[in-house]
C-alpha positions in Angstrom: -7.4 81.9 47.6 -6.8 80.4 44.2 -4.0 78.3 43.5 -1.4 78.9 40.9 -0.8 76.8 37.7 2.1 74.1 38.0 4.4 76.4 36.0 3.6 79.4 37.8 3.9 77.3 41.1 7.4 76.2 40.2 8.5 79.6 39.3 7.0 80.9 42.7 8.9 78.0 44.5 12.1 79.0 42.9 11.7 82.5 43.8 10.7 81.7 47.3 13.9 79.4 47.7 16.2 82.2 46.3 14.5 84.9 48.6 14.8 82.7 51.7 18.3 82.3 51.0 18.9 86.2 50.5 16.9 86.8 53.6 18.8 84.4 55.8 22.0 86.6 55.2 20.4 89.9 56.1 21.6 91.3 59.2 20.8 95.1 58.8 17.4 95.7 60.5 16.5 98.6 58.1 16.8 95.9 55.2 14.7 93.3 57.1 12.0 96.1 57.8 12.0 96.7 54.2 11.8 93.2 53.4 8.8 92.8 55.7 7.2 95.7 53.9 7.8 94.6 50.5 6.4 90.9 51.6 3.5 92.5 53.0 2.8 94.5 49.7 3.5 91.4 47.4 1.6 88.9 49.4 -1.3 91.5 50.6 -3.9 89.0 49.7 -3.9 86.3 52.3 -1.5 88.2 54.3 -3.8 88.1 57.4 -3.7 84.2 57.4 0.0 84.0 57.0 0.7 86.5 59.7 -1.7 84.7 62.1 0.1 81.5 61.5 3.6 83.0 61.8 2.6 84.5 65.0 1.2 81.3 66.3 4.4 79.2 65.3 7.7 81.0 64.8 7.2 84.2 66.6 6.7 82.7 70.1 9.7 80.1 69.6 12.0 82.8 68.2 11.0 85.3 71.0 11.6 82.7 73.7 15.2 82.0 72.4 16.0 85.7 71.9 14.7 86.5 75.6 16.8 83.5 76.8 20.0 84.7 75.1 19.3 88.2 76.5 19.0 86.8 79.9 22.2 84.7 79.4 24.1 87.7 78.1 22.8 90.0 80.8 22.8 87.7 84.0 25.8 85.1 83.3 28.1 87.0 81.1 27.5 90.4 83.0 27.6 92.5 79.7 25.0 94.5 78.1 23.3 92.5 75.4 23.5 93.5 71.7 20.0 94.3 71.3 20.1 95.0 67.6 21.5 91.8 66.8 18.8 90.1 68.6 16.2 92.2 66.9 17.6 91.3 63.6 17.4 87.6 64.6 13.7 88.1 65.5 12.9 90.0 62.2 14.7 87.3 59.9 13.0 84.5 61.4 9.6 86.0 61.4 10.1 87.2 57.7 11.3 83.7 56.4 8.2 82.0 58.2 5.8 84.3 56.8 7.3 84.1 53.2 7.1 80.3 53.7 3.5 80.6 54.6 2.3 83.0 52.2 4.1 81.1 49.3 2.8 77.6 50.3 -0.7 79.0 50.5 -0.6 79.9 46.8 1.3 77.1 45.2 0.1 73.6 44.0 2.9 71.5 45.2 1.9 68.4 43.8 1.4 69.9 40.4 4.8 71.9 40.6 6.6 68.8 41.5 4.8 66.5 39.2 7.5 66.4 36.6 10.1 64.8 39.1 9.1 61.5 40.5 11.3 61.5 43.5 10.2 64.8 45.1 6.7 64.1 44.3 7.1 60.6 46.3 8.8 62.4 49.0 6.0 65.0 49.3 3.2 62.3 49.3 4.9 60.3 52.1 5.5 63.7 54.1 1.8 64.7 53.7 0.8 61.1 54.7 3.0 61.4 57.9 1.7 64.7 58.8 -1.8 63.4 58.5 -1.0 60.4 60.5 0.4 62.6 63.3 -2.4 64.7 63.4 -4.8 61.7 63.8 -2.4 60.3 66.6 -2.4 63.5 68.6 -6.0 63.9 68.3 -6.7 60.4 69.3 -4.3 60.2 72.2 -5.7 63.7 73.6 -9.3 62.1 73.4 -7.7 59.1 75.1 -6.4 60.9 77.8 -9.4 63.0 78.3 -11.5 59.8 78.5 -9.4 58.3 81.1 -8.8 61.3 83.4 -11.5 62.7 85.4 -10.2 66.1 84.4 -9.2 67.9 81.5 -5.5 66.6 80.6 -2.9 69.1 81.5 0.5 69.6 79.4 2.2 67.5 82.2 -0.2 64.7 81.6 0.5 64.9 78.0 4.2 64.8 78.8 4.0 61.7 81.0 1.9 59.9 78.2 4.6 60.9 75.6 6.4 57.5 75.8 3.4 55.3 74.8 2.3 58.0 72.3 5.8 58.0 70.8 5.9 54.3 70.5 2.6 54.4 68.8 3.9 57.2 66.4 6.9 55.2 65.2 4.8 52.0 64.5 2.1 53.9 62.9 4.9 55.9 60.7 6.5 52.8 59.7 3.2 51.5 58.6 2.2 54.4 56.7 5.5 54.6 54.9 5.4 51.0 54.1 1.6 51.2 52.8 2.5 54.6 50.7 5.8 52.8 49.2 3.8 49.7 48.2 1.0 52.2 46.7 3.8 54.0 44.6 5.4 50.8 43.5 2.0 49.3 42.2 1.5 52.4 40.2 4.8 52.4 38.6 6.7 54.7 40.4 
């Protein structure tokens, strides 16, 4: 998908922020369903990728919390759960996530934020930390796989979390220091 120009990216980001604020206040399921339809029409190009990402990230987490809340209402409070309210919560969270993935796939963040030094620095540092986290997760998984005679399970990953967390914090501090030094040497 082609990225937008920096100016168009700024306008799309502003529209996304305003729309996200408006979506977060919607409680009517019909309005949320209409919002979903509008979002699918407006962002039809690339909607498959955004939907897949939303279904892999926000939908399972939101569904888990909605189901846990339903169970809490039903089994612990001994009252019928407000199903429409929980449906609205699920629709709102998934719509906001779909909009975020759709917009971020189209904008040039560095170009859009280039006139402002502080947001640009924060974006660079955030992207560097995300990259460092990906490398750390991949290397820790490969390390566990090389030490265990079987494929590491989720429990193995949780047990090794302490050492991974310590590595994460030291790697994050080092990366932030290196990026800060690089930005200062370039006059930011």
